[in-house]
Wavefront OBJ file of the C-alpha trace (Angstrom):
o trace
v -4.989 6.289 14.625
v -4.989 2.252 13.945
v -4.817 2.413 9.995
v -2.287 5.138 10.049
v -0.047 3.093 12.132
v -0.481 0.040 10.139
v 0.162 1.928 7.130
v 3.560 3.277 8.754
v 4.371 -0.024 9.500
v 3.708 -1.392 5.933
v 5.414 1.245 4.850
v 8.797 0.477 6.610
v 8.464 -3.281 5.813
v 7.993 -2.113 2.727
v 11.250 -0.258 2.573
v 12.989 -2.609 4.348
v 12.185 -5.492 1.746
v 12.921 -3.281 -1.329
v 16.205 -2.323 0.072
v 17.241 -5.674 1.184
v 16.148 -7.205 -2.679
v 18.031 -4.415 -4.233
v 14.919 -2.896 -5.991
v 15.707 0.358 -4.401
v 19.084 2.075 -2.758
v 19.283 2.448 0.554
v 20.190 6.514 2.057
v 21.499 7.609 -1.195
v 18.986 7.396 -4.026
v 16.212 5.723 -5.909
v 16.414 3.096 -8.302
v 16.577 4.689 -11.639
v 15.086 1.948 -13.813
v 11.057 2.046 -14.788
v 10.539 -1.558 -13.791
v 11.963 -0.941 -10.112
v 9.505 2.316 -9.968
v 6.800 -0.033 -11.041
v 7.640 -2.362 -8.421
v 8.134 0.212 -5.427
v 4.725 1.763 -6.387
v 2.833 -1.396 -6.374
v 4.707 -2.472 -2.881
v 3.200 0.527 -1.389
v -0.100 0.858 -3.233
v -1.205 -2.697 -2.485
v -1.374 -2.487 1.321
v -2.527 0.660 1.253
v -5.751 -0.527 -0.508
v -5.712 -3.620 1.691
v -5.771 -1.421 5.122
v -8.196 0.779 3.368
v -10.625 -2.111 2.475
v -10.182 -3.509 5.961
v -10.988 -0.283 7.913
v -14.227 0.691 5.675
v -15.511 -2.758 6.618
v -15.162 -2.362 10.244
l 1 2 3 4 5 6 7 8 9 10 11 12 13 14 15 16 17 18 19 20 21 22 23 24 25 26 27 28 29 30 31 32 33 34 35 36 37 38 39 40 41 42 43 44 45 46 47 48 49 50 51 52 53 54 55 56 57 58
């Protein structure tokens, strides 16, 4: 339960930062550029890997 709550928080923070830095559009669609897509994927995948690593070592 803690890992899923942590991932939900990380996802919300990542989305907030992506929209704030202009890497993603708000409630109207996604950035169309492939670089922005790769950045979006990295912003979501890296924290997921970190949380899974931390929860597996506990």
